[in-house]
N, C-alpha and C positions, 0 to 999 in steps of 0.2 A: 815453458814451451818456447821453441824457436821456430821461425818460419823463414826459409830462404828459397825464393822462387827461382833462383838461378845460381846455385853453388858452383864455384869455379873448379875445385878439384874433382868432383864427380864428373863434370863435363869434360875435363881434360882426360880423365881415365877413359871415358866413353869415346873420345876422339882417338886415343891410342887403339882401342878395340876396333873401331870402325875403319880407321885409316890403315891399320896393320892387317885387316882382314882376319882378325882372330875369331875363331869359332868358340862360343861359350853357350852352353845350354843349361840354364838354371832359372827358376822362377824369380829370383831376386835381381836378375839382370834385365834391364829394360830393352825394348826394341831399339832399332837403329836411330841415330840422331836425325832430327828434322832436315838438317843440311849435311850432306856427306862431306867430311873433311878430305883434304888432298891426301893421296897415298903416302904412307910412311913406312920406310924400311925398318924392320924389327926382327930380332931373333927371339923375342918374348913369345912364349906359348900361351894358348888360351888358359891353361891351368895356372900359370904364373900370374897372368892378368887377373884371374878370378880370385886368387889369394889377396891381391891388393884391393879388389872391389869389396871383398868380404870385410876387410879391415875398415872400410869406410862405413860399414854397418855395425861394427862391433860396439856393443854397449858397455863392455867391461873396460874400455879405454876412453880416455878423454879425447875430445876432438883435436886438441893441440897435439897429442901423441900421434893420432891418426894422420893429421896433416903433415907432420914431419916425415912419417913413413911413406906416405903417398908422394910427397915432394921428392924424396930420395929416389923412388922408383921412376918418377917423371924426369929426373935429371939425366937419365940415360938417353932421353929423346931431345935434349936441348930445350929451347923455349917454344918449340913449334906447337905442341898440344896446348900449353897454357895460353899462348898468344892467340891461337885459333879460337879456343873456348872463350876467352875474354872478349874477343871481337864479336863473336856470335851472340853472347849473352848481352853485351852492351847495346846491340842494335835490335834485338828481337824480343826481349822480355816483355810479355804482354800484360803484366800485372803491376799495379801501383804498389809501392812499398807498404801501404797501409791496408792492403786487401786482407781479409780474415778468412775467406773461403768457407764460411759457415762454422768456423771453429768455436766461436762464442756460443752459437746456438747448440752445437754438439755438446759443449761442456755443460750448458744448462740442462739438456736432456739427460746427460749422464749423472748430473747432480741429483735430478729427480729420481732416476733409477737406483742410484747407490746411496742417496741420503747423506751425502757429505760434500764438503767443498773440494773442488778439483782444480782450483785456479792455478796451481803450480805443478801441473802435470809435467813429468820429465820426458818430453817428446820433441823430436826434431822432425819437422815437415820440410821435405826437400822437393822442389819442383824441377823437373828435367825436360829439356827441349828434345824429346824423343817422339817418334811417330805413334799415333793411335791413342786410345783411351786406356792407359795402362797405369796400374798402381800395385804397390807391394808394401805390406806392413811386416816389419821384422817380428820374429816369433813372440817376443815379450812386449811388443808395441812401442819400443823406444824410438824407432825410426819409421817414418811414413814417406815412401818415395812415390811420386806421381808424375805422370806426363803433364804437360801444360794443358792438354785437352781434358784430362781427368780433373785437374785443379779447377777448371772452368765450371765443372759440375760437382764440386766437392760437397756442397750442402746435402747432396743426395747420399753420400757414402761416408762422410767424415765421422759421424757418431760411431759407426761400426769400426772404423779405423782406430779411433781413440779408446775403444772399450778395453783392449788388453792393458793399456797404460792405467786406466781407471781401476782395473782389477789388481794390477801390480801395486797401485798406491795403497792397497790394504782395505779398500772399500768393499762392502758386502752388499749385493743386490737386495732390494726390499722384497 
């Protein structure tokens, strides 16, 4: 399991979306960023942007492959999105690196429910600096996206968010 409360590439992609005024309507796409980025000229469409966003959620590819593809997409915008996202993340991340967001408690509850050890769940939890109490779990449970507001209350919902990964791990409920 990996936890990143301020992943750079997803934030840079959201910067492109918000700064370029791209309209995207999909439940896997978070609400606007907490701080609006400066306007950005782009010929990218919402559909093209969405394809890159979905790659960040793809479980069939390694994060290294995803990062290379997203980096290539972002190259068209120079360093503006990455620089903006990096500055925002550096100065605003509200969580210490050791925060567990109720993950250990969720794993213990799922271990009781499924009767097996789930210490090595294959899940990435990504915190995003977006407005509201928003979260999205990929269909197979391999990626959990959550706004910083949602992460602040993760103990209340993390067990349900990790349940698909526990089921995917081959455990059977008691």
